[in-house]
N, C-alpha and C positions, 0 to 999 in steps of 0.2 A: 378504428377512430382511422385518418391518415393525414402523415405531417403535411404542413402548406409547402406549395412549389420553391423551390431551393434549387441552384444550378449545384454543379460536379465534376470535380474537375480530381485525377489522379495524380502526385504528387508521383516520383522518379526518386527525387534526391531531396535530403535535410535542407539542403540549401532553397529547392525549390518551393519548395512545402512554405517557409522562412518568407518566400516572396510575394507568396498568393497568400500569409497569414495580414499580408498590408492591403490587401481588398478592406469589402467594407461586410463588416458582420460577415468573417469567414469562421467556421470552425472545423476542428480538425477530428479525422475516424480514425481510430485503430479497431479495436474487439467491437465497440459500438452498445455493450450490452447497456449502458447506464444514454447515452446519448438517443440512440433510438426510441426507448421508451417516450424519454420529452417531445420526439420530436410529434411521435404519433401520435401524444397526447396536449399537443402543439402549448407546452411547456415553454419550449426553445424554439424560432422559427427561423436561424440562420439563414444566408443570402446566398451562402457559399457553402457547399460542405469538402473540405478536403480531403482525401481519400491517401490514408502513409502505406497502408501494409505494401506499398508496391516498393518504399525503398530498401536499401543496402543497408547490411552493416547496424540493423536494430532486436535481430533476433537470436544474439549469442547469449552464454555465459560464460564466465572468463574466472581462474583464480586466479591472480597477479597480483604484485610486493605485497601480498597480507591480504589481498582481501576480491571478496569475490563483487564480479559487475554483470546486472542482469541487464540486457537492451530492453528497449521500454516495448519492443513489439514478440517480448513470447508470451506469449500466454499461456494460462494457468496450468493448465495441462501438462505443457511442456516441458513445465519448472515441477512440475508433480511427480514427473519422470525419470529429470535430473539428479543423476549422481553428483553432482559438485554443487548441488543445494542442497541434498538431504544430509551429504558430508560435513557442510561447511557453512554449512546455514538450516541448521533444525529451526530454528527459531520461525521458517520463510515454513518450513519443510514440513512444519504440524501444522501454523495458522491454515496454510492453501487449502485442505478437504473442509473445510469452513465455509467456504466462499461459496456461497450458494448452487447450484446441482453442477453435474457433470456437461449440461449444455453449455451449461453460462459459460463454463471453464472452458471449454471447446475454442470457442472463443474471442473472452475476456483475456486484457492483456496488462503484465505489473504497471507497465507507463500508465494504460489506462485510468489503475487502481489508484495510482498514486496524484496524478494529476488531479480524478476529477476530485478529491479530498472530502471525498464523505466521511463526517464522525463514527458512523458505525459501521466501516470499515476495515476489514482486516489488517492490509497491509502497514496502510501507515501508520497506524501502532506499531507496529512492527516495526518499521525503516526509524520509529522515531525509539525504541528499547535499545536498538544495537546501536545505535550513536551513531547513522547510515549519511547519506549524500545525493541531491541528483545533481544530474549534469540535462545544462539545458543546453542550445544554440538560441541563437537570434540574430537579431541587423548585423550587429556586435561584433558576432560567433559565438563560443562557448563562453560557459561560468559553471561553477560549481557551485552549488545553494548548501549548506546544512542542514537534516531533516530540520532540526530548533529554527529555524528561522523559514521552511519553507512549509508548512502550515502556518497559518494566519487567522483565519477563520471559518464559518461556514460555509463547507464549498470554494472556500476562497485559499488560494496562493501563490509565493513571489514572483511567479511566471507574469511575463508580460504580454501585452495583447501580441507577438509575435513570436513567441519567445514556443520553442518545439521540446520536448521534454524525450533526452535519448537514451538517460539510463540512469539506473539504481545505484549506489555502492554503497558498503561496506564490509568491517574486519572478518573474515574469514575465522570462523568459531575455531579453537584451538582445544588439547585432550583437559583445558582447568575452564572449558566456557560450560555454562549452566542453562541453562532456559524453561523456559514452561509457559505455555497457551491453553488458555479455555474461554471458553461464550458458552451464555445459556441465550436461548433464540427460542421461541414458541415452538419453532420446529425447524427440523434443521434442515439450513438455507437460506432462512428468515434470516433479514435484518438481525443482528443482533440487538436483545434487550440492553446489554454489558454484555461487555466483554475484555481481555486484562492478556497482555503480552507482558513477560518475563526475562531479564537478563541480566547474569551476575558469572561472576567469579572463585570458584572456588580457593579457598588461602588456608593448606591446612582442612581444618576441623570447621573453618567458617564458609560463609560467604562474603567476597568483598564487590561494591562497583554495584551494589545490585540498581537494578533502573525496573520500574514500573511502569506500564503506559494502559492506560485505560480508552478502551473503545464504548462508543453510545452513552455516556455518561454525560458529557458538557460540548458546547459548538464544538470546542477545541480539544483535542484531545491530552488529558490529565494523569497524573503519575509525580511520581517522584523519583529521588535514584540517590543514592549514595545511605543508606540512616543505616544510623552510628546507635549501640554500635554494633557490630557485624554479627551476624544470625548467621546460630551454627551453618553449617555444609550436611548435616548429619540430619535433621532433624527440619528445616525448614521443606516447605513449598509451595505456591502462591497460593494463598485467599481465594476459593472458590466462587466464581464470578456469583452462581447462584446465593451460597451466603451473603455480598456484598450486595445484592440488590436488596434482598429482605431487611438487612439492616439499613436501608434506603427509605421505605416504602410502610417498613415496620410489618412486614407480616412474616405470616410459615409456609414456608415451601409445601405446597400439596403434594400429596402422595402415590408417587404411580404408581 
């Protein structure tokens, strides 16, 4: 299938992209791993496609002020190879290999995954578990949106019609940080039937500040934060998505 006709512009700055979004029925193009498919199936028919891959300053990862900041145009494959992400964002590092296949991760961007807000995607659940935030630039300048306020429904976010997501941020992991990520899918690379992103802090022999965020289980990511009493650190592991799915569907897992 072929997309409907559209105009194409290549933005060189964030401000230019914001201005172009003011035109009727305009859409941004970053990695294009979701957008191009919807264009080809004519589920989306924008009048103008704005390519932001040439915008500078959106392709880096930095560790500053106790936080990790990842630019919106960082590719999944780049993030997989990033020592900063492995060391200070272990939850993201564990989730990345579950995203599609290598060809998708070579082009897909972290910012695009967050902005698309697919309930079955891995990174939005991770951002919520990390209590992260999103930086967006619009006609009035930059603003910061907490992850819990950013995701508002099925493919719905707090981004305005002329907002460009420029970065995501979350607290850097410390020696007390404990994380876990698991996902159940029919085949590796398929959309998850259910997934779980977990983050906690080791407090002696117990875990505190436990945050669980599930994906592919509701139009908005659900979860729980801070269960009481604290869970023993030495014995606790995130519940298996397979067991969660089986409890929800009252079935038995098939033998492999």
